[in-house]
N, CA, C and O of each residue as an XYZ file, in Angstrom:
204
protein
N     -58.732     -9.095   -134.173
C     -58.665    -10.396   -133.504
C     -57.223    -10.916   -133.505
O     -56.791    -11.510   -134.492
N     -56.488    -10.707   -132.439
C     -55.084    -11.134   -132.392
C     -54.924    -12.654   -132.363
O     -53.908    -13.175   -132.824
N     -55.919    -13.375   -131.824
C     -55.791    -14.833   -131.729
C     -55.806    -15.470   -133.111
O     -55.078    -16.430   -133.360
N     -56.636    -14.937   -134.015
C     -56.733    -15.511   -135.350
C     -55.438    -15.272   -136.128
O     -54.954    -16.167   -136.821
N     -54.882    -14.073   -136.014
C     -53.646    -13.785   -136.741
C     -52.486    -14.607   -136.176
O     -51.544    -14.936   -136.897
N     -52.558    -14.933   -134.895
C     -51.517    -15.763   -134.289
C     -51.638    -17.204   -134.769
O     -50.640    -17.917   -134.873
N     -52.857    -17.626   -135.057
C     -53.066    -19.009   -135.480
C     -52.901    -19.198   -136.983
O     -52.666    -20.315   -137.442
N     -53.019    -18.130   -137.748
C     -53.003    -18.269   -139.209
C     -51.736    -18.954   -139.744
O     -51.848    -19.718   -140.703
N     -50.536    -18.726   -139.183
C     -49.373    -19.467   -139.697
C     -49.525    -20.982   -139.548
O     -48.924    -21.739   -140.310
N     -50.315    -21.426   -138.583
C     -50.540    -22.861   -138.414
C     -51.402    -23.431   -139.524
O     -51.241    -24.589   -139.909
N     -52.325    -22.614   -140.041
C     -53.244    -23.120   -141.070
C     -52.525    -23.409   -142.380
O     -52.944    -24.279   -143.143
N     -51.446    -22.683   -142.641
C     -50.748    -22.863   -143.918
C     -50.103    -24.254   -144.009
O     -50.371    -24.969   -144.975
N     -49.263    -24.670   -143.044
C     -48.712    -26.031   -143.132
C     -49.787    -27.107   -143.032
O     -49.675    -28.158   -143.664
N     -50.836    -26.847   -142.233
C     -51.921    -27.822   -142.126
C     -52.626    -27.986   -143.462
O     -52.961    -29.100   -143.866
N     -52.849    -26.866   -144.145
C     -53.491    -26.920   -145.455
C     -52.617    -27.646   -146.464
O     -53.108    -28.448   -147.258
N     -51.321    -27.363   -146.431
C     -50.387    -28.036   -147.340
C     -50.303    -29.524   -147.024
O     -50.106    -30.350   -147.916
N     -50.455    -29.855   -145.742
C     -50.392    -31.257   -145.335
C     -51.655    -32.010   -145.742
O     -51.596    -33.192   -146.081
N     -52.801    -31.321   -145.708
C     -54.079    -31.977   -146.025
C     -54.357    -32.009   -147.524
O     -55.165    -32.815   -147.985
N     -53.701    -31.148   -148.283
C     -54.003    -31.051   -149.709
C     -53.608    -32.297   -150.504
O     -54.426    -32.773   -151.291
N     -52.403    -32.852   -150.345
C     -52.046    -34.038   -151.143
C     -52.997    -35.223   -150.976
O     -53.376    -35.826   -151.979
N     -53.407    -35.591   -149.733
C     -54.366    -36.703   -149.619
C     -55.679    -36.419   -150.325
O     -56.265    -37.315   -150.933
N     -56.153    -35.153   -150.249
C     -57.396    -34.801   -150.936
C     -57.226    -34.926   -152.436
O     -58.111    -35.438   -153.122
N     -56.096    -34.462   -152.951
C     -55.828    -34.587   -154.386
C     -55.741    -36.053   -154.786
O     -56.241    -36.444   -155.841
N     -55.108    -36.860   -153.947
C     -55.002    -38.288   -154.243
C     -56.382    -38.929   -154.291
O     -56.664    -39.750   -155.163
N     -57.252    -38.544   -153.335
C     -58.606    -39.095   -153.326
C     -59.361    -38.713   -154.586
O     -60.124    -39.513   -155.128
N     -59.144    -37.478   -155.055
C     -59.837    -37.029   -156.260
C     -59.270    -37.695   -157.505
O     -60.016    -38.030   -158.425
N     -57.959    -37.889   -157.540
C     -57.314    -38.390   -158.751
C     -57.258    -39.909   -158.837
O     -57.053    -40.459   -159.919
N     -57.438    -40.593   -157.711
C     -57.310    -42.051   -157.714
C     -58.249    -42.745   -158.697
O     -57.801    -43.634   -159.420
N     -59.543    -42.377   -158.757
C     -60.415    -43.043   -159.743
C     -59.925    -42.871   -161.174
O     -59.958    -43.820   -161.958
N     -59.470    -41.670   -161.522
C     -58.973    -41.425   -162.875
C     -57.718    -42.240   -163.139
O     -57.582    -42.862   -164.192
N     -56.804    -42.233   -162.179
C     -55.547    -42.957   -162.353
C     -55.782    -44.458   -162.417
O     -55.181    -45.149   -163.239
N     -56.655    -44.966   -161.551
C     -56.901    -46.409   -161.545
C     -57.565    -46.842   -162.840
O     -57.306    -47.938   -163.337
N     -58.423    -45.984   -163.392
C     -59.075    -46.301   -164.659
C     -58.042    -46.391   -165.778
O     -58.067    -47.320   -166.584
N     -57.129    -45.412   -165.818
C     -56.089    -45.428   -166.853
C     -55.156    -46.612   -166.657
O     -54.735    -47.249   -167.622
N     -54.835    -46.903   -165.393
C     -53.936    -48.014   -165.096
C     -54.575    -49.339   -165.496
O     -53.914    -50.202   -166.073
N     -55.861    -49.499   -165.190
C     -56.564    -50.729   -165.558
C     -56.594    -50.883   -167.077
O     -56.399    -51.980   -167.598
N     -56.839    -49.783   -167.781
C     -56.862    -49.820   -169.242
C     -55.492    -50.228   -169.785
O     -55.393    -51.039   -170.707
N     -54.432    -49.651   -169.195
C     -53.070    -49.960   -169.627
C     -52.741    -51.430   -169.370
O     -52.151    -52.098   -170.219
N     -53.127    -51.926   -168.194
C     -52.861    -53.328   -167.863
C     -53.618    -54.257   -168.796
O     -53.100    -55.296   -169.206
N     -54.843    -53.882   -169.129
C     -55.641    -54.697   -170.042
C     -54.974    -54.760   -171.411
O     -54.910    -55.822   -172.030
N     -54.478    -53.615   -171.881
C     -53.804    -53.581   -173.181
C     -52.555    -54.454   -173.169
O     -52.309    -55.195   -174.120
N     -51.770    -54.374   -172.109
C     -50.542    -55.169   -172.049
C     -50.869    -56.656   -171.973
O     -50.157    -57.480   -172.547
N     -51.945    -57.003   -171.265
C     -52.352    -58.408   -171.207
C     -52.767    -58.902   -172.584
O     -52.400    -60.004   -172.993
N     -53.526    -58.090   -173.293
C     -53.964    -58.479   -174.635
C     -52.764    -58.649   -175.562
O     -52.714    -59.592   -176.351
N     -51.800    -57.736   -175.467
C     -50.593    -57.840   -176.292
C     -49.826    -59.113   -175.957
O     -49.337    -59.807   -176.848
N     -49.726    -59.413   -174.664
C     -49.007    -60.615   -174.242
C     -49.702    -61.862   -174.783
O     -49.045    -62.803   -175.228
N     -51.030    -61.863   -174.744
C     -51.778    -63.007   -175.279
C     -51.563    -63.144   -176.780
O     -51.375    -64.251   -177.284
N     -51.590    -62.030   -177.491
C     -51.381    -62.065   -178.939
C     -49.970    -62.540   -179.265
O     -49.768    -63.308   -180.205
N     -48.999    -62.080   -178.487
C     -47.620    -62.518   -178.708
C     -47.476    -64.007   -178.412
O     -46.723    -64.714   -179.083
N     -48.196    -64.469   -177.414
C     -48.101    -65.881   -177.026
C     -48.693    -66.778   -178.111
O     -48.166    -67.854   -178.396
N     -49.778    -66.330   -178.702
C     -50.390    -67.108   -179.775
C     -49.532    -66.985   -181.021
O     -49.860    -67.564   -182.056
């Protein structure tokens, strides 16, 4: 199939282009959870320092 081999170089940049958004979608819940935890800790520290 010559058409598929001619198109295959296109799939590589397309795959590389689509991979980061997919990774971001997968990692966002984990990152947001850690970020929320970190923000909560800093808020608690700020409150303790204020008191």
